ROTORGU-255541 format. One record per residue: residue in one letter; x, y, z of N, C-alpha, C in turn. Coordinates in steps of 0.1 Angstrom, whole numbers, plus 5000, padded with zeros to 4 digits. Each point is the difference from the previous one (the first is absolute). Last residue first. Layout:
<nodes>
AXYZXYZXYZ
...
</nodes>
This chain:
<nodes>
G340380584764501149954997500549865008
A496550225012499849944985500949954998
S500450245034499249905007499949914986
R502050424998500949905004499549885000
E497450374990500649944987500749905001
A497150205033499749904995500649984989
S502550135044499450074986499249844995
W503150125050499249924991499050074987
R502950145039500949914994499249924996
G499350405026499950034986501149874992
E497550085045501150005004500850034985
R495449845004500250125012501150084996
R499549554981498950164993500150125008
D502049615016500949984988499450134994
I497449865038500850095006501249984982
M496449744994499450145003501350065006
W501149604984499150084990499850125003
S501049685036501350054994499450084986
M496849825027500650105002501350104997
Y497949594981498750144997500650075010
E502349595002500050044988499150104999
A499849855041501850055001499650064980
I496449785011500150125008501350064999
T499049554983499450104995500050145004
A502649655021500150044989499650074995
V498649865041500850134999500950004989
A496249695004499650105004501250124994
P500349525003499850094990499950105002
E501949855033500150014985498849955003
R499950275039500749934995499849954986
T498350395025501250014998500849865002
M494950014997500450154988501550015006
D496649675025501849954987500150094990
D495950015027501249965011501550024996
H496050044972500450125009501149975006
V499849724958498650045013500850075005
G501249874949499649975012499550045011
P502250244957499349875001500550015012
V499050444982501149945006499349865001
D498750474970499649895005501449965006
F499150494998500649924991499649895007
I499350544991499549895010500349894989
R500850565011500349884992499549885006
L499750595000499349835009500249924988
Q501450575008499849874993499949885005
G498550445028501149964984499849934992
N497050085035499950144991500949994990
V497949635038501350044993499650094988
V496449715031501150105012501050104989
K496849764978499150075009501150095006
D501349594979499950114992499050145007
W501249615023501350084998499250124991
G497349585011499750155010501250104993
L500249504989499850065010499650125009
G501149804954500450125003500150035019
R497449684974501249984998500950085004
E495449915025500550084986501149945000
F496049775027501850034999500650084987
L495349925008500550065016501349975000
R497549934960500250135003500550085016
G502749624970498350014999499850165011
V504149575004499850164990498249975000
R504649765033498149984996500550144990
S504849795004499050065009498749994993
K503949834987499049915005499050075005
S504350164982498849944991499249965003
S502050425026500349835002499349974987
R501850514998498849915005500449824996
F502750525005500249894998498849884998
L500950534990499549925015499849874990
V502450564999500049844995499349925010
V500850574993499249895008499949884991
E501550545002500049874992500249885011
G498050505012501249974995499649884991
D497250335032500250014983501749995000
Y495949825034500950024994500450034987
P495950175041500549894988501550034999
Q498349935049499650104988500949944987
W497449755050501350024991499850144987
P498949825052499650144986500649994993
Y499149535036501250154997499250044983
L498049645032499850165001500750104996
A499849574988499050005000499650165004
R504549755000499550064983498850045003
A501449815041500550134995499850074988
D498749555013498750115006500750125002
L503149664979498150014994499150105010
L504349965017500050084985498849964996
Y500649745038499850165007499850074983
D500849554994498350035002500450125004
M503849884989499349974990498550055005
L503349985033500250104991499149984988
G500149665029499150095004500150094993
H502549664983498850014994498750065008
N505150015006499850034992498550014994
L501049825046500350194995499850024993
F499949535004498950105003500250144998
D503749724968498749955017499250115003
E503449874963498750014994499149985013
N505249994978499750065019498350044994
T503749804972498949935007499550045010
A503650184984499250014986499049925000
R503350145041498950104993499349964984
P501749595038500250124989499250124998
R498349735047500549974986500550114986
P499249745056500350154991500449944990
A496849695023501050035003500350164991
D495249855019501150044989501150005002
G496350025032499949834992501050014993
G498150425021501249895013500349844988
R497050334979501150105003501149875010
G495749854989501250014985501150095005
I496749905032500649864998500850064987
L497550335013500849975012501249904993
R496250124977500950085000501149965007
A496049725004501149994986500750105000
L497650075034500249905003501049974990
P497250364994501150025010500649905001
N497650104954500049875013501050065011
N499250214952499750065012499549905013
R502449864958500950065008499750085010
V497749684979500649955011500750115003
I496950054972499249975009501149925009
S501550234959499350075015499549955011
Y503649784964498350045003500350075010
Q504449904989499150044988498250045000
S503249745032499950165004499450094991
M501249504993498750035007499650105000
A504549944984498449954991498850045008
A503950085026500150064988498650014990
A501349695034499550095007500050114987
M502049614989498649995000499450115009
S504150104972499549925010498649995001
M503250074955498850095008499649875013
D503249874960499950194999499150065012
G500949484998500850095008500050154995
S497449614980501850034993500750085011
R495849905014500449874999501850024994
V496750345002500449985014500949845001
K497950234961501350085002500349955016
R496349764981501049994992501650075009
V495850175017500649845003501049904994
R497850424982500849995014500649905003
A497349974960501150085004500950025010
I495549845002501049914997501450024993
L496850305015500249925014500949954992
D498150264970501350045010500549915010
P496049854976501349994991501350085009
I495650035019500549855002501450004990
I497650405009500949965007500449844998
R497850294966501250004999500649925011
D495850154993500249854996501050034998
T498150345018500249885010500149904996
L499250444979501450005006500449865006
Q495450214992500949914984501649935006
I497250265033499749855001500349944983
R501350435013500549965007499649805001
R498250404972501349964998500549905006
L495850135013500049924988501349974993
F499450295036499749895008499949884987
R500850474987500949935009500549875004
D495850194978501349964992501350015007
F496450155030499449884990501249924988
R500150425021500449935009499649864997
S502050384963498649965014500549895007
M504150214979499549904997498850045011
S504050265002499050024990498749904998
E503949865022498950055012499250094992
V503349794977498949885004499050095009
Y503150254980499449934988499049885009
G503250305021498850084994499249894992
P505449985001499050075010498650014997
A502349624971500150135004499350085010
V502349524988498750055000500250165009
T504149604978499650135014498450044990
D504049654979498549965011499250105011
L504750194984499649864998498749965009
L502850464981498649985008500149814993
F503550444992499849854998499149975007
I501350524986500049915015499349874992
V503450434982499049874997499549935016
S502750404994499949984985498949914999
V501050405035500249835003499549964986
E502850445029498949984985499749855002
G500850425037500349874991499449964989
D498950405030500550054989500949854996
L496650005033501450055003501050014990
S495449814996500050155005501450075009
K499949534975499750164991500150115009
L500349645027501150024989499850114991
Q496349855021500950075009501650074996
Q496649684974499350135002501350095011
A501049554996500650084988499050135000
V499349715036501350034996500350104990
E495849805002500250125009501350025001
L498649634975499650124992500650145011
A501349585018500850074990499450114993
V497349795030501050035008501050094990
N496949684981499250145008501350085006
G501249574991500050114986499450135003
M500149645032501150104997500050084990
L497149625003499350115009500950114996
C501649674965498850025008499550125006
L505150004986499149874998498650065006
S504450274976499449975012498749904991
I504450344987499249934998499749945011
L502250494979499349915007499549895003
Y503850364981499249954994499649895014
Y502650534991499449875001499449914996
P503250434990498849925003500449885007
G502250335025498949954990500949984985
I501250245046499650064990498949914992
P502449875044499350075003499250104986
D501749495019500050094983499250145006
H500749705032500449924995500650084983
A497050225034501249975011501449924987
R494850064987501450104994501350015010
I496849635006500850004985500850124998
Q497949915045501149934995500650014988
R496550265012501350035009501249924997
V495549894983500350114993501450035010
A497749695015500449934991500850094994
D497850145039501349985002500649904983
A495850214999500750105000501449955002
A496449744995500550034985500950075000
I497649895038500649874999500850074989
R496950285013500950005011501449874994
R495750044973500850165001501549995009
I496449675001500949984986500650125000
S497150065037500949874999500850004987
D496550325013501450044993501049875003
Q495150015006500450034991501150014996
D499649675040499550124994500150054985
L501849675043498949984987499550124999
P504550005026498950025000498949944990
P504949814994499450105006499049995001
L503349595007499150084993499350125007
E505049795009498549995002499550104988
A504449665003499150154992499049975008
A503449734995499650025014499350155000
D501849744965499749915006499450075014
A500450244953500649965008499449945012
W499449994944499350065013500749975010
Q502550104953499449905013499450065009
L502550184951499150045017499149905008
D503849964957499149955007499950065014
I502950124956500050065011498749905003
F503450084960499049915005499649975013
P503650314960499849925015498749914999
R502450034953499650065010499350005013
G502449754960500550184997499350105013
A497449574988501849944999499750185000
A495949775011501150095012501450014993
V496149704984499850154997501050105009
R500249475001499150014982500150175002
Q501149815043501249964990499750034985
V497050135036500950095005501449944985
L495949745014499650094987501450104996
P499549655033500049924986499950144993
Y499550135044501649934999499949954983
Y496450225031500450034984501349934998
L497550005045499049914987500750024986
S500050105059501250004988498849894987
R496850265034501149914998501150014990
N496650255002500150005017500549885001
S500850434969500049864998499150005015
L502250364956498849965018500049885000
A504150204970499049924999499250005013
F503250334960499449975016499049895001
I504250134962498749945006500249995015
P503250384969500049865010498149974997
P503450294962499050025012499349865007
L504949964982499250034990498550005015
K504949925008499750144996498650014996
G502649545026499350094988499750115002
E500449595037500350034989499550084989
S498649785040500350115003500750044992
Q495749665011501349994988500350165004
L497149835029500249864990501250034989
V498650225053501050024988500149914991
C496250135039500949884997501150054985
P496850325043500449954987500949864995
Q496250145035501249974999500549964995
F495150315014500949864992501450005005
Y496850275024499349894997500949884989
P500650405038501149964990499149814993
R498550525023500349875006500449964989
T500050495015499549934989500549855001
P499350325045500849954990499049954987
R498450325040499749854999500950004986
R500950295037499150034990500249854992
S502850165036498750005008499450044989
P504449934991499549865006498850025007
L503050254963498750025006499349885005
R504549994980500450125011498050055002
R501149634968500749955014500150185010
E497649924962499249965011500749935008
L501750304965498950055003499549935009
S505149894989498750024996499250075011
L505150074980499349975011498350004999
A503350074965500749905010499349955011
V497250084956500650125006500849895012
P498349734963500350184995500650085009
T501349494997499150085005499950115001
A502249764969498949925003498950055013
I504450194975498350044998499249945009
D504149854994500250075015498450084994
G500549704965500749965014499650075009
S499450234957500049855002500549995011
P498850394961500549995013499249885000
Q501550044954498950085007500349915013
D502649904962500450115006499150085012
G499149624968501449955014500050135004
K496149914966500150075016501449975009
S498650054941500849935012499750085011
A496549934956500950065011500549965011
P499449764951499350055013501050095008
A500650024945500349905012499350025014
W499450114941499950025014500349925008
G500349954955500750075004500150055017
E496949794971501149905006501350085004
R495650204986499949975013501249905007
D499550444961500449885003500049935015
S497450464996501449944997499349834998
E497250315014499949974988501449924994
V499850265042498649825002500149974983
L502350425005500749905007499249825001
D498350485002500849944982500749875003
A498850265037498849874993500450024990
Q503050225017499849915007499049944996
A499950394983501549974996500249845006
E496550295012499849954992501449874991
M500450295041499049874999500249954988
E502050375002501049925009499149884998
E497850354985500649964995500949865003
S497750285030499649894988499949964989
W502950315025499449875011499349924996
A500750444981501449894994499449865009
K496650315003500249994987501349864997
L499450215046499549944996500049904987
L502150415008500849885007499149885000
T498550424981501449944991500649875009
D496550245020499549974987501149894992
A500850285038499649845003499849964991
A501450454988501149885005499549875005
A496850354986501149904992500949925003
A497950285027499349905000500349914991
V503150315029498750034989499449894997
H503650145050499749934982498550034997
H501250165042501550004994499749954987
D496650025029500350145006501849984992
T496549634996499650124994501550125000
N500449495003500150115012500050114992
Y497949494985501050125002499750085006
E498749454988499550165009500950075003
C498549594964501150075004499050145008
S498949484979499650125000501550055006
I497449594976500750015001500050165004
R496749554996500250135001501850075004
W497149534979501050045011500150174994
G495349734986501650024996500950065013
E494949954996500650034986501549954997
Q498049955044499649964992500449984987
R503750145036498850045000499149924991
E504950095027498849894996499050074995
V504550295010499049945009498949904985
L505150265013499549954993498849945008
F503550435004499249855005499149974990
F504050415015499649904986499449945011
S502150495011499049885007499849914986
F503350455005499349914991499949865010
E502050375024499650094987499149924989
Y498649915050501549964991499950104988
L496350015039501749955006500949994992
C495050224992500849954995501650005005
G494450045008500950075003501449904990
T495849855006500150075012501350125001
T496649774955501249995006500050105011
V496549624983500050145002501250025005
S498349564975501050085009499450114998
P496649664974501650045005500250095004
L496649635012499750094988501850055000
S496749565012501250075008500750114988
V494649775019501550014987500850095003
L496449705028500850104999501250014992
E494649805012500449984992501550145003
L495549685025500850114998501349974992
A496449685011499550124990501150104999
G501949605020498650005002499550104988
R504550065005499749945009498649984999
R505150134970498150005001500049935014
I504050294971499849945012498249965003
V504350174964498349975002500249895005
G503750074970500050165011498249985005
V500949664963501550055007499250145000
Q497049495002500850124991500850115012
S498449575014500849974991500150144988
T500150025059499249974985500749944990
E502350165036498649905006499149984990
V504550134993499949905003498649945006
N502150484975499349955008499749884998
A504550184973498349965001499549975011
A504750254998499249894992498650005005
Q504250364997498749965012499349884986
A505250335011498849894993499549985008
A504250375000498949925003499249954991
F504650375008499049914991499449875010
N503050515001499449915004499249924988
I504150415010499049954991499849845003
A502650355024499650074990498849904989
Y502350045056500049944987499550054989
G500150115047501449994997500249974987
L495450115027501049854998501249974997
P497350444995500049935011500249905009
L502750354964499049914999499749925016
D502850404986499049975002499049964999
K504750014983499650005019498749995003
R502749824956498850115001500049955017
D502449724971500850125004499350085003
S499349515012499850074989501050135004
L500549635027499249944987499950084991
E503749955042498950124997499749914984
I501049795054499850004982499450114997
G500349905047501550074996500349964987
A496249695015500550135009501450024995
V496249724978500350134995501050075010
I497949575013500649994988500750154995
E497649975038501449995003500549994987
A495850134998500450135007501949915006
F496549744981500350084991501150135003
P499549535028498950054994500850154992
L500849454998500750095007499150174999
A498549554975500350025019499750125006
K501149794950498950115004499950025013
N502849744973500350075013499250125001
A499349694964500449895007500450065015
L499150274963498649985005500049895012
A503850144973499650115009498849985003
Q501549664971501250025009499250125011
S497649924958499749905013501450045015
V499850304962499350025004499849905012
E503449934969500350105011498950025011
D499449704961500649935013500550115010
R497850184964498749835007501150025014
I501550244967499550045008499349945009
R501849744964501450065009499250115012
R497549824966500449875010501050115010
A498550274968499249985005500449885012
H502750134963500050085013499150015008
T500349684963501050005008500350105014
L496750034966499349905008501549965011
P499850404966498950015012499949855011
D504850094974498549994995499149985009
S504950265003499449875000498750035000
G503450374989500049874992498949885005
A502150335039499950034986500049894988
E498449955052501350014991499950014991
I498150165047499549994986501349974991
G498849985059500450044988499149974986
L498450135052500049864989501050074986
R498349975056500950114990500649884990
L495850135038500649934989500550044993
V497749985052501050084992500449914988
V495749995034501649965004500150084984
T496050015040500450094985501449934999
N495749805028501150065005500450064983
V494949825029501050074990501550025000
V496349975034501049884997500950004992
P496350355027501049994989500749885001
G494449935012501650095009501149954986
V495949665009499950145002501150095005
L499349474989500450055009499850134993
D499849554984498550075005500250145009
F503649664981499050064989499050135005
L504049795029499650174993499249994991
L500849585017499950045012499350194997
P502549674972498650014998499150045011
D505250114982499349945007498750015000
D502550254968499749875002500149895006
R499850544987499149935008499949844998
N502350404981500649965008499149895016
A499550334952498949945010500749995014
V502450314962500149855005498949955012
Q502150444963499049965011500049834998
T504050364977498649944999499649975016
G503950344971499449955014499049894994
I504450134973498349984999499949965014
I504050194967500049975011497950045004
I504549874958498350065005499949935013
E503950044958499749965011498950055008
D501850084956500649905003499649965012
T498750444970500449965016500249864998
E496950364973501849964997500649945010
L495250155002500950035006501150014995
K496949764976500250125000500450095009
R500649514996500250104987499950145000
G499649765038501350024996499950074984
L495749885019500750075007501750084997
A497549604979499550114997500550145006
R501449565013500450034991499550184993
T498449825035501250005008500650074984
L495849825006500150154999501449995004
A498749614988499950094985500350155005
A500249645035501249954992499650184986
C496949925033501050085003500949994993
A496849784988499250094999501350115006
L500149545002500350024987499750134999
G499449835046501650004995500150054984
Y496149975020500450125004501349974996
M497449714986499550124992500950105008
T502049535007499150075007499350104987
F503049584987500550125004498150025003
G501749614978500250005015500250145003
E499449864954501450035004499949995016
R495749964978501149864993501450055005
R496350255016499949865002500849914992
A500150474991500549985015499949875005
L498650154953501749935005500450015015
A495450024987500449904996501549975004
Q498250435011499749905010500449864997
L500350374967501450035014499149885011
A496849984961501549974993501050025011
D496150195013499649854998501649924996
T499350494999500249975014499649774999
L499750254963501550015003499849955014
P495849974978501349914994501350055007
R496550315015499849845006501249964993
P501350445003498949944995500049855006
L501650415031500649894986498749904991
V500250525025499849874998500349914993
R501450495027499349954988500149835000
S501050535031499549874997500049954986
R501350415040499649974986500249865000
I499450365047500349854991499650034986
E502150375035499049944992500349894994
G501250315046500349914991498850004994
D502850365035498649974992500549904991
R502450225040500549884990498849924995
G501550535019499449875002500849894995
A501350504988498849985011499349905007
D503750114968500549965011499049965010
L501150064947499050035012500649935009
V502150124950499849915007500050015014
R499750154948499750125012500049835011
Q500649834959501050124995499950105013
R499049465000499250135002501050104998
T501549555000499750054988499050115000
P504249765033498350095000500050024988
K503949655011499550115003498650084992
I502849595028498849994990500050174999
D503549605015500050094999499250044994
L501549655035499450014984500150145002
P503949815031498350024998499450064987
C504149625010499850144997498850035002
L502449585024498950074998499950144995
G503249685023500350054990499050064993
S498749675032500850075008500350064979
L496149695009499750174999501850055004
K499849505006499050044987499750174996
G502049835041500649934988499450064988
R498050075042501250064999501049974990
W496049785005499650114992501550135004
Y500349535012499550004989499850194998
Q500549885045501949994987498950004987
R496450005029501250145004501450004988
E497149615000499250074998501150154998
E501249615027500250014986499650104992
T499350055049501150024993500449984989
L495749925027500350094988501250034993
G499049795047498949984990500049994984
D502350145047500649974990499349964986
S497550315037500449884999501350024989
A496850315011500850005010500849894995
L496650044968501250135005501250015007
L495649725004500949914989501250145002
A497050085030501049945003500849924991
S496650304988501150075010501349905006
Q496149904975501050034989501050095011
W496349785020500849884996501450114991
Q496650255018501049945009500649914995
A497050184971501150085004500649975008
Y496449704995501050024983500950155004
D496849945032500749885000501249964987
V496650405000500950005011501449894998
Y496449974970501150084997500750065011
Q497249535007499550144998501350074994
L498049454997501050095006499350144995
D498149604990500849955005500550095006
L495150034988501150084999501249915007
E494749824989500950055010501750074996
R495949914964500249915010501650085009
L495150144979501050014996501349965011
D494750124988500849885002500649994996
P496550385010501049934996500949935004
R495150095011501050025004501049974990
Q494550074985501349925008501150055006
G496350154972499650025010500749905008
R500450114957499249904996500049985020
E502550334984498750014991499049895003
L504749975019498950085007498750054993
A503449704979499349965012498850115007
E502650174960499549894999498749885011
V503550345012499150084990498949894999
A504049865014499650065010498850054994
A502749824971499649925005499050035012
A502450344977499149934994498949855006
F504050215019498750134997498849954994
E504149755003499149975009498850115005
R503050034957499149895003499449965015
A502950434992498749994992499549845000
I503650035026498950115009498549974988
L504549844986499049895007498750075006
G502950264971499249914999499349895006
V502850335018499050084995498649894994
S504149835013499650035015498450094993
W503749904970499849915006499049995007
G501950424989499949954991498849865005
D501550225043500650024987499149934989
A499650275052499949914990500550024989
I500350245043499349905004499949914985
A502450364995500949965007498949885013
H499250284961501149864997500249985013
H495550234993501050035007501049894995
F495550004973500749985014500950054999
T495049994976501050094996501049955018
L495749874960500849975011501650064997
L494850034978501150035000500649945015
L495849884964500749975016501650094995
I495150074968501350014999501049975017
A494749834976500650105009501649944997
E494549804990501450084994500550105012
N495649835003500749874996501149994993
P497150415016500249855015500549894992
S501650444978499249925000499549915012
R504150284996499350044985498449945002
R504550175039498349884994499150074990
L505049985027499250064993499349974987
V503149915049498849944991499750104995
T504549955029498650094999499449914985
T503749945050499349924988498850144998
R505349965028498650064996499249894990
W504750065042498949904983498650075002
P503650015041500450084987499849924987
P497150055049501049904986500450084990
A500950165045499749914991498249984998
V504850375003498649985004499449874993
V504650164998499749955013498550015004
P501850074957500149855004500249995017
D497750314961500350025011500749895005
F498950074948499949975010500650065014
A498150214945501349955012499549945011
A498150014947499850115013500949875010
R499749924952500950085004499850095013
A497149654982501549954998500650095007
E495450174995500949925010500849905001
L499250314963500250085013499949895014
S499549804954501350065003500350105014
A495949804988500749885006501550055003
L496950294984499249995010501049875008
R499850144956500650135004500149935017
E498049724967501850044999500150065010
A495649974996500649875009501450014995
E497750344982500150015014500649895005
A499849914953500250155005500350035014
Q497249654987501150004998501350075005
Y495250144999500449915012501449974994
R498350274969500650065012500349905009
D498449804963501050045001500950145008
S495249745004501649914996501050054999
S496450315025500349934987500949924999
L498250125047500850024992499749964987
Q498049925042499350114992500650044990
S501649705033499049904992499650164990
L503549955038500150054983499149984991
D501550005057498650004991500550074986
I502549845045500150084992499450004986
L502249835053498849934989499850164993
S504249795040498950104990499349954985
L502749825052499349954982499350134996
R503749765043500050134992498750024988
P501449685044500350034986499350124998
S500949875049499349954991500350104988
A502649805046499550124992499449944990
E503149875047498249974993500250154992
V505149795003498750075010498749974998
V505649854995498949994998498950055003
I505750174988498450005014498549954992
Q506150124987498649924995498749955013
S505750314990498849855007498750064993
Y505550194993498349984996499549875005
G505050265016499149954992499050034999
D502950105035501249874991499249924990
A497750415025501950034998500749884994
S494750044992500750045015501649994994
R494950044971501249955004500650025014
E495149804979500250115006502049994998
F494649834978501349984996500950085009
R495049704991500750135000501549995006
T495849634982501350045006500350175001
R496549634987499750115010501250015004
L500049754964498950064991499350105014
A503149605008501250134993498850114997
E498349565019500450135008500950134994
H496149684982500849984996500850125010
R495449865006501149894991501649985006
G496650365004499949945010501049864997
A499050304969500750095008500349885010
L497649874968501449965000500350095006
F495750025009500349925000501749974995
D497950374989500150005016500349845005
L499050134957501350045004500449995012
A496449844981500349904999501750075006
K495950275006500349845011501249934993
Q498850364978500350065009500249885012
I498249884959501750064997500050085012
T495749925003500649854998501850034996
Q496750325000500449985010500549865004
D498950184957501050085011500250005009
R498249644964499850105008500950105008
V499849684953500349985014499950155007
A498849714951499650055011500450005014
G503149944952499049945005499350105018
K504950134973498949934996499049905010
M504550345000499349925007498850024993
L505050114987499050044995499049885006
W504650205018499549904997498650064994
R505150175018498650014997499749954997
M504450135031499849944992498250024995
A504950195023498850074996499249844988
V503950165046500149914985498150004998
N504850385021498549955000499749854991
A503650305014499649895009499049904996
L501150454976500949914998499949885004
S497650455005499149844999501149904999
S500750515034500349894984498849884999
G501450415037498749984987499849914990
P504149975031498350015005498750014994
S505349884989499050124999498849965006
H503149845024501450084987499150104994
S498349625022500350085017500750164989
Q498349594976499050075003500550125009
L503049734988499750044987499050085004
D501349725030501150104998499850084991
L497049645009499850095008501150134998
Y500749614975498950084994499650105012
R503549715010500150084981499250125000
E498949665036500850115003500550134986
Q497949565000499050075003500950195003
I502349604985499350094989498950125006
S502649675028501150134996498850054986
T497449905045500849884988500850134994
C498550105048499550054989501349864993
R498449925053501050124992499449994982
V496749995043501049874995500750104986
P496950115045500250034991500949914994
E496249925034501349965002500450064984
I495250065036500549954985501750045000
G496950025036499949914998500949964987
P499350535013499849875007499449874993
E503350334973498250035005499849865010
Q504950324987499349855001498650045005
E502950334978499450015011498949874997
V504750174978499549914999499049965015
I503250454977499949905014499049904992
S501150354975501449955001499849915013
P496050094960500150035013501749975005
L498650154949500349885009500249995012
Q498150434968501049935003499549875012
T497450294955499749965014501449895002
K498150464976500849904998500149905015
M495850314975501150005012500649904997
</nodes>
């Protein structure tokens, strides 16, 4: 029976309806026009390994529904639009036992049931419009199917739900309540903020950009490839091919060297392939952006994703690299104007000659990177539970062709979902083959003469006005919610240059000597701990909260990357989390440079006796350190209060703290070593012990003081070999810990940093170095 949304909102007692966001209205309209359609569904599936009881799964789902209001939302329509109402509702869990089937029959039945689940329509009037099905193969293995109406979730939301589901299951199996930090806001808050933003003049520049960009556009003509075109629906099928690991590695090397993301590189190859096969010099592609620049949105379940339109030209005779650079710049400009909802972007614009397309355009492209929660691509682990991402099941095809790129352990998988009512499988296979060929042509560039390679220019990437990604920030529009605290204040030590920037994290200004040696041609921004910053509550999310503010400021300066990070001592643990968050937002972190930083979990994993023994062995540094600090006081490099505050017995004395704060006149930032900074170090030491770090799949360089202790309790790698799954390099630096940013240590650090950066940006080779 067809479901019609009510024409009048019947407000439930004590519940205030909230106007839906633009993307919610888009998918509710789609559902209203085709009530039995699954086109508005989001379907994901995971292989679940580990002994998890069915009742634990239900409890975990109940916990998630109680935590996220979007998962308890129903929808209604009034004369002036759609509204959402949060109600009390339990999630739907279906348990299907397939344990009696043979292996082949199990796989076939699991595929059939997954397809049925993905294609079953929702009634958005009834809460909650999502469901979970468990296909049980054994007590230790099952397939988890999660299906949502797009009005309550997007792809980011589903990944977040999967991670929180794993955490909840792991805790509940231990008989404990899931320990997840309190949410900063719910989706209805975001909906109210977006409504206020659209009513303001905060998106004037975005509107002007899109009017200019899409003016004079000719609709893209894609002729059906089936002899007999069907109009019964929009059935889809997904065709895929995996890029071999060597090809994947070569493309990633090219992306690092030229300053591309894999998204940009793949998009450039796709446009060349489509231009060749469709015989056109201009391609119109829709693409999805997470739209979650503000850390307040990181843990929000609900459709925040936006679609932007890429109008990409193809110049005859251009080589793959020149084309990729131009496409990167076009994409950068589009992403800099991504805050305007898709409905406004395309208002009055005809994107395709086909009139039956639900979203008005024929070709879509999206990319999905590795899961940052683990070292393994597409895997979430919590205790004994493991969730392994499985290939998606089609819910129907919104477009003529939808291309996507997914990172897998064996290599990048490129896929094409095509409309089977209008096209044959051979058409999708032909386009996939052409896309793969263009990627192979890009990979051939890796073997080219590196002397001819120029580092990627970032001059045409968004800057200036993009410092605040959205003209009207969330925290100004949500006074009733906790805003994201500004823990850091940026100090621009070097502003000029088009090379990838270096961002330092520090509790005081330290990096002036280093800037003069390594920042030629590139910005160098020192994110210093703000004098007025209040420390967040001490818990397992402390470092994440601090890092989130650094991420916001980094992306405000450069929303794309790649980035270099550098930090000293305990701030290095914050830099690690910053890198993890940047990668989760599809930003590229080239290298993390750590100065004498102990890895999280290194000391904490030691036995109590070993920690005591380690502390005893460190006491022999007290006298030499005291002598060195007395010399600094005499030379004027450090105040007496700051020198004494280096010792916890003084810092923790209330009277000494009061005297220290009141006795010193204000000093320049370069020597600002006051009690606030050492209080921060004590806090970070405690926060590091609680920090639930995850393995880092990237490149890290550790500079270690040559005066540091060595031995069983003082490993040369300071524990980073257990944290870094990528490449870890360790260099010894002359001097003691306190002098890591002074000469002669700076000279050594600058030499190795310059060498590493030149390698990453393609300006160094062994042959040139030997010459």
